[in-house]
All heavy atoms as an XYZ file, in Angstrom:
494
protein
N      64.906     31.049    -75.116
C      66.320     31.074    -75.489
C      66.520     32.192    -76.515
O      65.794     32.300    -77.482
C      66.711     29.709    -76.060
C      68.185     29.557    -76.301
S      68.688     27.939    -76.979
C      68.511     26.898    -75.564
N      67.523     33.023    -76.302
C      67.818     34.130    -77.216
C      68.379     33.605    -78.530
O      68.918     32.510    -78.596
C      68.839     35.054    -76.572
C      68.330     35.740    -75.331
C      69.412     36.679    -74.781
N      68.961     37.290    -73.578
C      69.360     36.947    -72.358
N      70.232     35.991    -72.202
N      68.892     37.557    -71.298
N      68.288     34.451    -79.573
C      68.804     34.064    -80.895
C      70.266     33.649    -80.820
O      70.663     32.654    -81.406
C      68.663     35.220    -81.889
C      67.270     35.484    -82.339
C      67.284     36.621    -83.348
C      65.889     37.013    -83.745
N      65.892     38.115    -84.701
N      71.068     34.436    -80.131
C      72.490     34.130    -80.029
C      72.750     32.843    -79.287
O      73.621     32.065    -79.646
N      71.980     32.605    -78.223
C      72.148     31.374    -77.466
C      71.795     30.175    -78.339
O      72.462     29.143    -78.300
C      71.275     31.389    -76.197
O      71.577     32.569    -75.444
C      71.541     30.189    -75.327
N      70.766     30.318    -79.157
C      70.407     29.247    -80.091
C      71.524     29.008    -81.090
O      71.850     27.874    -81.416
C      69.117     29.604    -80.829
C      67.889     29.500    -79.995
C      66.663     29.845    -80.816
C      65.419     29.861    -79.968
N      64.228     30.209    -80.732
N      72.119     30.090    -81.581
C      73.218     29.966    -82.539
C      74.415     29.268    -81.898
O      75.051     28.415    -82.517
C      73.623     31.338    -83.067
N      74.706     29.623    -80.652
C      75.810     28.991    -79.929
C      75.521     27.500    -79.760
O      76.376     26.655    -79.998
C      76.012     29.660    -78.544
C      76.949     28.841    -77.674
C      76.550     31.069    -78.720
N      74.303     27.166    -79.375
C      73.925     25.768    -79.174
C      74.024     24.975    -80.480
O      74.428     23.820    -80.478
C      72.515     25.680    -78.606
N      73.668     25.605    -81.589
C      73.738     24.927    -82.882
C      75.185     24.679    -83.304
O      75.510     23.636    -83.867
C      73.013     25.753    -83.941
N      76.058     25.638    -83.018
C      77.464     25.516    -83.421
C      78.251     24.608    -82.473
O      79.152     23.885    -82.881
C      78.124     26.895    -83.464
C      79.539     26.849    -83.983
C      80.156     28.227    -84.156
O      79.429     29.197    -84.366
O      81.388     28.297    -84.077
N      77.932     24.667    -81.202
C      78.643     23.896    -80.175
C      77.651     22.891    -79.577
O      77.200     23.051    -78.439
C      79.202     24.819    -79.096
C      80.174     25.825    -79.605
N      81.494     25.536    -79.844
C      80.021     27.131    -79.941
C      82.105     26.618    -80.289
N      81.229     27.589    -80.361
N      77.343     21.846    -80.328
C      76.265     20.924    -79.958
C      76.491     20.182    -78.645
O      75.539     19.826    -77.968
C      76.025     19.892    -81.075
O      77.243     19.211    -81.348
C      75.508     20.560    -82.322
N      77.725     19.961    -78.261
C      78.003     19.223    -77.029
C      78.348     20.148    -75.869
O      78.813     19.701    -74.834
C      79.124     18.217    -77.254
C      78.734     17.161    -78.258
C      79.772     16.107    -78.400
C      79.301     15.154    -79.482
N      79.719     13.809    -79.280
N      78.086     21.436    -76.029
C      78.426     22.418    -75.000
C      77.317     22.543    -73.969
O      76.146     22.295    -74.248
C      78.676     23.771    -75.636
N      77.728     22.955    -72.771
C      76.805     23.250    -71.694
C      76.888     24.744    -71.407
O      77.986     25.282    -71.248
C      77.200     22.480    -70.411
O      77.225     21.096    -70.708
C      76.237     22.754    -69.285
N      75.749     25.421    -71.361
C      75.732     26.854    -71.059
C      75.951     27.016    -69.561
O      75.216     26.467    -68.743
C      74.399     27.502    -71.489
C      74.355     28.960    -71.061
C      74.211     27.385    -72.994
N      76.981     27.780    -69.197
C      77.315     28.023    -67.799
C      76.789     29.379    -67.330
O      76.531     29.571    -66.153
C      78.838     27.975    -67.592
C      79.438     26.624    -67.869
C      78.947     25.623    -66.863
C      79.615     24.280    -67.022
N      79.152     23.325    -66.043
N      76.668     30.326    -68.268
C      76.228     31.669    -67.923
C      75.581     32.277    -69.153
O      76.057     32.090    -70.265
C      77.442     32.494    -67.488
C      77.155     33.916    -67.090
C      78.456     34.558    -66.636
C      78.348     36.040    -66.512
N      79.637     36.653    -66.197
N      74.497     33.004    -68.964
C      73.791     33.654    -70.068
C      73.204     34.938    -69.506
O      72.295     34.881    -68.675
C      72.691     32.728    -70.587
C      71.877     33.315    -71.734
O      72.214     34.407    -72.217
O      70.899     32.676    -72.132
N      73.756     36.087    -69.917
C      73.254     37.337    -69.369
C      73.204     38.448    -70.405
O      73.898     38.403    -71.417
C      74.057     37.767    -68.154
C      75.481     38.151    -68.426
C      76.230     38.512    -67.147
O      75.822     38.089    -66.060
O      77.226     39.227    -67.256
N      72.387     39.431    -70.104
C      72.212     40.603    -70.966
C      73.022     41.752    -70.378
O      73.075     41.924    -69.164
C      70.728     40.978    -70.979
C      70.408     42.196    -71.800
C      68.914     42.497    -71.821
O      68.112     41.568    -71.647
O      68.583     43.663    -72.010
N      73.646     42.550    -71.253
C      74.401     43.716    -70.820
C      74.001     44.912    -71.672
O      73.789     44.778    -72.876
C      75.896     43.457    -70.965
N      73.892     46.063    -71.031
C      73.592     47.294    -71.752
C      74.721     48.272    -71.457
O      74.973     48.618    -70.307
C      72.235     47.898    -71.328
C      71.983     49.197    -72.071
C      71.110     46.909    -71.549
N      75.431     48.670    -72.524
C      76.548     49.590    -72.403
C      76.350     50.720    -73.397
O      76.172     50.465    -74.591
C      77.887     48.872    -72.698
O      77.983     47.731    -71.850
C      79.067     49.778    -72.454
N      76.346     51.940    -72.906
C      76.144     53.119    -73.761
C      74.874     52.987    -74.601
O      74.845     53.333    -75.777
C      77.353     53.361    -74.663
O      78.514     53.554    -73.897
N      73.831     52.421    -74.005
C      72.558     52.275    -74.702
C      72.474     51.118    -75.677
O      71.451     50.913    -76.315
N      73.537     50.349    -75.814
C      73.544     49.209    -76.734
C      73.449     47.909    -75.937
O      74.179     47.704    -74.976
C      74.812     49.196    -77.582
C      74.881     50.354    -78.544
C      76.087     50.233    -79.442
C      76.119     51.414    -80.406
N      77.192     51.284    -81.377
N      72.553     47.045    -76.370
C      72.353     45.763    -75.702
C      73.206     44.688    -76.365
O      73.302     44.619    -77.584
C      70.868     45.344    -75.783
O      70.073     46.365    -75.184
C      70.631     44.032    -75.062
N      73.829     43.881    -75.545
C      74.549     42.708    -76.040
C      74.287     41.576    -75.061
O      73.759     41.785    -73.973
C      76.048     42.984    -76.171
O      76.616     43.249    -74.903
N      74.633     40.375    -75.460
C      74.419     39.203    -74.631
C      75.717     38.430    -74.516
O      76.474     38.332    -75.477
C      73.325     38.316    -75.240
C      72.026     39.061    -75.367
C      71.684     39.697    -76.553
C      71.157     39.173    -74.288
C      70.507     40.417    -76.668
C      69.982     39.894    -74.386
C      69.656     40.511    -75.576
O      68.493     41.233    -75.677
N      75.967     37.906    -73.343
C      77.187     37.147    -73.083
C      76.801     35.744    -72.652
O      75.966     35.564    -71.771
C      77.979     37.824    -71.966
C      79.206     37.067    -71.544
C      79.905     37.740    -70.379
O      80.196     38.939    -70.460
O      80.155     37.030    -69.390
N      77.404     34.772    -73.296
C      77.184     33.373    -72.946
C      78.541     32.752    -72.666
O      79.483     32.933    -73.437
C      76.492     32.615    -74.103
C      76.344     31.144    -73.765
C      75.144     33.218    -74.414
N      78.645     32.061    -71.553
C      79.846     31.278    -71.272
C      79.426     29.826    -71.362
O      78.445     29.405    -70.744
C      80.446     31.605    -69.899
C      80.953     33.051    -69.894
C      81.573     30.626    -69.570
C      81.575     33.501    -68.601
N      80.169     29.082    -72.171
C      79.863     27.668    -72.371
C      81.060     26.813    -71.999
O      82.195     27.288    -71.986
C      79.455     27.365    -73.827
C      80.605     27.685    -74.798
C      78.182     28.088    -74.201
C      80.374     27.170    -76.214
N      80.779     25.558    -71.699
C      81.828     24.560    -71.531
C      81.642     23.566    -72.663
O      80.575     22.963    -72.800
C      81.706     23.862    -70.184
C      82.842     22.892    -69.938
C      82.792     22.316    -68.540
O      82.849     23.086    -67.575
O      82.672     21.085    -68.446
N      82.650     23.449    -73.504
C      82.567     22.580    -74.673
C      82.683     21.119    -74.264
O      83.001     20.810    -73.113
C      83.672     22.921    -75.693
O      84.939     22.669    -75.089
C      83.594     24.357    -76.148
N      82.450     20.236    -75.216
C      82.540     18.805    -74.958
C      83.912     18.367    -74.469
O      84.028     17.391    -73.738
N      84.961     19.112    -74.848
C      86.311     18.766    -74.392
C      86.745     19.600    -73.185
O      87.916     19.774    -72.920
C      87.322     18.869    -75.535
C      87.371     20.256    -76.169
O      86.558     21.114    -75.790
O      88.219     20.466    -77.043
N      85.743     20.143    -72.454
C      85.934     20.841    -71.173
C      86.624     22.198    -71.274
O      87.095     22.736    -70.285
C      86.675     19.968    -70.160
C      86.015     18.638    -69.909
C      84.658     18.824    -69.286
C      84.029     17.464    -68.997
N      82.618     17.554    -68.710
N      86.672     22.795    -72.463
C      87.198     24.145    -72.605
C      86.048     25.122    -72.390
O      84.901     24.836    -72.729
C      87.797     24.353    -73.986
C      89.021     23.510    -74.225
C      89.577     23.734    -75.596
C      90.772     22.822    -75.822
N      91.278     22.932    -77.182
N      86.354     26.276    -71.824
C      85.323     27.287    -71.592
C      85.519     28.436    -72.573
O      86.640     28.896    -72.781
C      85.353     27.779    -70.158
C      84.903     26.697    -69.207
C      84.756     27.175    -67.803
C      84.310     26.015    -66.935
N      84.306     26.357    -65.536
N      84.416     28.871    -73.169
C      84.424     29.975    -74.127
C      83.420     31.030    -73.699
O      82.337     30.700    -73.222
C      84.032     29.489    -75.519
C      84.917     28.474    -76.204
C      84.263     28.029    -77.512
C      86.286     29.057    -76.475
N      83.781     32.281    -73.909
C      82.861     33.393    -73.716
C      82.491     33.892    -75.107
O      83.372     34.206    -75.913
C      83.509     34.514    -72.931
C      82.631     35.742    -72.830
C      83.304     36.896    -72.113
O      84.542     36.871    -71.935
O      82.597     37.834    -71.762
N      81.203     33.959    -75.383
C      80.731     34.417    -76.681
C      79.792     35.588    -76.442
O      78.841     35.484    -75.665
C      80.012     33.285    -77.434
C      80.967     32.088    -77.565
C      79.541     33.765    -78.798
C      80.327     30.815    -78.010
N      80.097     36.719    -77.088
C      79.278     37.923    -76.963
C      78.598     38.138    -78.304
O      79.238     38.067    -79.351
C      80.145     39.152    -76.600
C      79.285     40.404    -76.472
C      80.914     38.896    -75.308
N      77.297     38.403    -78.268
C      76.560     38.613    -79.508
C      75.541     39.721    -79.361
O      75.174     40.106    -78.250
C      75.908     37.304    -79.970
C      75.035     36.643    -78.942
C      73.686     36.904    -78.893
C      75.574     35.751    -78.028
C      72.880     36.299    -77.945
C      74.780     35.140    -77.083
C      73.426     35.413    -77.046
N      75.094     40.257    -80.503
C      74.101     41.333    -80.503
C      72.693     40.737    -80.434
O      72.527     39.516    -80.495
C      74.295     42.254    -81.707
C      73.977     41.613    -83.045
O      73.325     40.553    -83.093
O      74.384     42.199    -84.061
N      71.655     41.583    -80.299
C      70.281     41.078    -80.176
C      69.803     40.250    -81.374
O      68.872     39.456    -81.242
C      69.441     42.340    -80.026
C      70.371     43.335    -79.424
C      71.706     43.030    -80.054
N      70.439     40.400    -82.536
C      70.060     39.628    -83.716
C      70.760     38.275    -83.780
O      70.528     37.492    -84.694
C      70.361     40.418    -84.989
C      69.484     41.645    -85.118
O      68.297     41.582    -84.708
O      69.970     42.668    -85.623
N      71.663     38.021    -82.845
C      72.361     36.738    -82.813
C      73.706     36.750    -83.508
O      74.351     35.718    -83.610
N      74.157     37.911    -83.969
C      75.463     38.014    -84.631
C      76.571     38.024    -83.574
O      76.534     38.810    -82.630
C      75.533     39.298    -85.457
C      76.855     39.473    -86.162
C      76.915     40.762    -86.933
C      78.291     40.947    -87.522
N      78.493     42.297    -88.016
N      77.555     37.128    -83.750
C      78.668     37.042    -82.801
C      79.545     38.273    -82.935
O      79.978     38.633    -84.033
C      79.497     35.759    -83.023
C      80.730     35.747    -82.129
C      78.645     34.527    -82.766
N      79.791     38.933    -81.812
C      80.643     40.118    -81.759
C      82.061     39.721    -81.355
O      83.039     40.241    -81.868
C      80.083     41.144    -80.751
C      78.690     41.598    -81.195
C      81.019     42.325    -80.584
C      77.949     42.400    -80.151
N      82.141     38.773    -80.411
C      83.442     38.367    -79.877
C      83.343     36.942    -79.348
O      82.317     36.538    -78.815
C      83.823     39.320    -78.737
C      85.125     39.051    -78.073
C      85.395     40.042    -76.934
O      84.701     41.039    -76.797
O      86.323     39.753    -76.173
N      84.430     36.192    -79.503
C      84.510     34.845    -78.938
C      85.922     34.637    -78.443
O      86.882     34.873    -79.174
C      84.164     33.800    -79.996
C      84.153     32.392    -79.471
C      83.664     31.369    -80.483
O      82.806     31.712    -81.333
O      84.133     30.233    -80.424
N      86.050     34.229    -77.172
C      87.384     34.016    -76.618
C      87.351     32.952    -75.535
O      86.304     32.682    -74.948
C      87.953     35.322    -76.058
C      87.191     35.879    -74.872
C      87.728     37.207    -74.378
O      88.631     37.770    -74.997
O      87.219     37.685    -73.364
N      88.524     32.383    -75.278
C      88.657     31.391    -74.204
C      88.502     32.107    -72.871
O      88.855     33.281    -72.732
C      90.017     30.715    -74.291
N      87.985     31.395    -71.870
C      87.747     31.967    -70.562
C      88.756     31.406    -69.565
O      88.976     30.186    -69.527
C      86.315     31.625    -70.073
C      86.093     32.092    -68.647
C      85.286     32.225    -70.981
N      89.325     32.299    -68.768
C      90.159     31.865    -67.646
C      89.233     31.283    -66.593
O      88.127     31.767    -66.393
C      90.927     33.045    -67.049
C      91.957     33.634    -67.995
O      92.443     32.894    -68.861
O      92.256     34.830    -67.864
N      89.690     30.300    -65.867
C      88.876     29.683    -64.816
C      88.430     30.711    -63.785
O      87.360     30.599    -63.215
C      89.658     28.552    -64.135
C      89.898     27.369    -65.038
C      88.619     26.685    -65.494
O      87.708     26.529    -64.667
O      88.538     26.311    -66.665
N      89.238     31.731    -63.526
C      88.910     32.743    -62.523
C      87.782     33.663    -62.955
O      87.106     34.242    -62.128
C      90.144     33.599    -62.201
C      91.271     32.780    -61.603
O      90.987     31.721    -61.008
O      92.432     33.196    -61.727
N      87.557     33.809    -64.248
C      86.560     34.758    -64.758
C      85.140     34.283    -64.541
O      84.236     35.066    -64.342
C      86.783     35.026    -66.244
C      85.880     36.117    -66.758
C      86.235     36.518    -68.141
C      85.331     37.684    -68.564
N      85.635     38.176    -69.853
N      84.906     32.990    -64.606
C      83.554     32.457    -64.495
C      82.992     32.815    -63.150
O      81.973     33.218    -62.897
C      83.552     30.954    -64.701
C      82.154     30.410    -64.708
C      82.118     28.922    -64.722
O      83.155     28.293    -64.606
O      81.024     28.376    -64.857
């Protein structure tokens, strides 16, 4: 489990990871996790290799 995924799991204890992938853009690596929270909301969380959250937003059902 990546550092960021661990951080997401710690913050969102009742969440289920739906997607976890690595992306490289312009030579920079980031990680994207889509989770479903305990109240059935979906969030996309993007973080750097050190686990620092870069972006967090709600996910449209069509995006998953």
